[in-house]
C-alpha positions in Angstrom: 0.4 45.5 -76.2 -0.8 42.7 -74.1 2.1 43.2 -71.6 0.9 46.9 -71.1 -2.6 45.8 -70.7 -1.7 43.4 -67.9 0.4 45.9 -66.2 -2.3 48.5 -66.1 -4.8 46.0 -64.9 -2.6 44.8 -62.1 -1.9 48.4 -61.2 -5.6 49.2 -61.0 -6.2 46.2 -58.7 -3.3 47.3 -56.3 -4.4 50.8 -56.2 -8.0 49.8 -55.6 -6.9 47.6 -52.7 -4.6 50.5 -51.3 -7.2 53.1 -51.7 -8.1 53.7 -48.1 -4.4 54.4 -47.3 -3.9 56.4 -50.5 -6.8 58.7 -49.9 -5.1 60.2 -47.0 -2.5 61.6 -49.5 -5.2 62.9 -52.0 -4.6 60.0 -54.4 -8.0 58.5 -55.5 -9.9 61.7 -55.8 -8.4 63.1 -58.9 -10.6 64.2 -61.8 -9.9 61.1 -63.9 -10.8 58.6 -61.2 -14.3 57.0 -61.7 -16.3 55.8 -58.8 -20.0 54.4 -59.2 -22.5 52.1 -57.6 -23.5 48.9 -59.3 -25.8 46.4 -57.6 -25.3 47.9 -54.2 -21.4 47.8 -54.5 -19.2 50.7 -54.9 -16.8 50.2 -58.0 -13.8 52.4 -58.3 -11.5 52.8 -61.2 -8.6 54.9 -60.4 -7.3 55.8 -64.0 -5.8 59.2 -63.3 -4.2 57.9 -60.0 -2.7 55.0 -61.8 -1.2 57.3 -64.6 0.1 59.7 -61.8 1.8 56.9 -59.7 3.1 55.1 -62.7 4.8 58.2 -63.9 6.2 58.9 -60.6 7.6 55.3 -60.3 9.0 55.5 -63.9 10.8 58.9 -63.1 12.2 57.5 -60.0 13.5 54.4 -61.7 14.9 56.4 -64.4 17.0 58.5 -61.9 18.4 55.5 -60.1 
């Protein structure tokens, strides 16, 4: 369980860092992605995008 939590946490950090590039492809604007302002900073939590990209990577790994 801890391994999955760490994996998802790292994926959220990576996707948040790559957000400007990924928004060109529509990733980051899915219905499950949360964006809010807190103390003047925009916080972005890409839950739906993380699930979508993780599923795509899993399926690619499964094929090869």
